[in-house]
N, C-alpha and C positions, 0 to 999 in steps of 0.2 A: 504494500500500500504506500509505503514511504517512497519507493522508487517511482510509483505512478504519480505522486504529487510533484516530485522533482521534474519528471518528464513533462508534466502539464505546465509547470512554471517556465521551463525552457521553451516549450512550444509557444506560450503566450509572449515571451520576450522576443522570439524570432518573428512572430507574426505582426509586430508593431508596424512594419513597413507596409502591410496590407491596408492599414488605416490612413496612410498618407492621402492628402487631397489630390485630386486630378491635376490641379495647377502645379503642385510640387513635382509630381511625376512627369508632367509635360515639360517643365523647366529643366529637369534632369536630362531628359531626352534631347532637348534643344542644346544644352550645354555640351553634351557628348558629341552631337553632330557638329557643332561649331569647332570643337577641338580637333575633329577629324578633317577639317577643310584646310587645304594648303593655300594660304592667303597670298603667297608669293608668286602664284601662277594664275593665269586667266584661262577661261575655257575658250574664248575667242578673242583674237587680237583686234586692235582698232583696224577698221577697214575703210578704204576709199571705194568709190562707186564701181571702179573697174576690177576690184578684187572679189574673188569667189568666196562667199560666206560658208559654202558647204565643203570647202577644201580643208585639208588637214591643218593643224595649228602651225606646223613648220611652213607650209605653203602660204598661209595667211601672213605670217611674220615676214616671209620673203617678199611677198607682194607689197606689204606696207613699206618695208625698207626700200625696195627698188623704186616705188612710186615717189617716196620722199626724196631719195637721192637724185632721181631724175629731175624732180622739181628744182632742187638746189643747183644741179648742174646747169640747167637752162637759165636760172637766175644769174649765176656767176658768169656765164658766157655773155650775158648782156652788158656786163661791166668791162671797161678797159682798164686793167690793172697794169701799170708799168713797174716791172720788177728789176732790182739790181742784179740779182742772181737767180739761177734756176731754183725751183722749189719743189721738192718731192717729200711729202710727209702725210701721215694719217692723223687726223684729229678725231677725238671721240666727243660726240654730242649727246647730252642727256636731255630727254624730252619728257613732258608730262602731258598725257592726253586725258582730260577730265571726263566726268560723267556725261557732259553735253557734247563731247567730241572736239572741244577746243584744245589746240596744241600750243604749248609754251616751252621755251628753252629753259631748262633748269640750270644746266651748267655746260660750258664749252671749254674743253681742254685748252689751256693756255700754252702757246708755243712762242718763244722769243723771236724766232726767225719770221714766223707768219705775222706776228704783231708788228715787228719793225718794218716789214716790206708791205704789208696790207693792213694798216691800222683800222680801216673801216670794215674789215671782214666780219666781225661779230655783228655789227649793225646791219650789214647786208643780209646775213642769215636770218636774223630776227625779223627784219622787214619782209623777207620773202615768205614768211609764214602767213602773212596777211592775205596773200593771193593763192594760198593753198586750196585745192578742191575740198568739198565737203567731206568730213571724216566721221564715221560712226564710231562710238566709243567701244572700249573693250567690254566683254561680258564675263561675268562669273555667275554661274547657275541662272543664266537668263537675265541678270540684273546688270545695268550699266555701272561700271566701276572706273576709278582712276587707274591709269597704268603708266608706270615709268619705263621708258625705253631708251636704250643706249645704242647708237649706231656709229659706225666708223665712216668718216668723210675723208676720202683719199684726194689729196691735192697733188697735182702733177703739172708743173708749168715749165716753160722754157723762158729764158731771159727775154724780156720785152714782149711777152705774149700773155694772152688772157688765161685765166685758170680753167682747167678742164677737170673732169672727174673720171 
């Protein structure tokens, strides 16, 4: 009889979780789900109109980067930069595409040679974003999210020539 009483007490103590409210149980499930999400990755990259949204993530990223780099290349070719020396370098640009699809420059790698020969380079890049085609934001579980993206911009010039990509 004594063993039966101890067993009943243990059973009652273990069953306390059965009496939790549905809100508490729901919150625990939500917390577990949120901890399982990789917040450093998106389900769909930001996309321009000519990019395929049904493509793989790698193809979406490639399309985004190529469209952006092509836009920068066209913008830079419109300017006549006179250089003292040939310039071959890779600069890394960090962008933020917000939930509305607006893109802004977060950081542009500084390079002494580029800055000395083309002091207006950063301004040209920032200004060219204003004429960028419409951009759809990145998606995480179907919800628009902010996305930070880093792309390399290859500068390859000859002395007294305009910049090419």
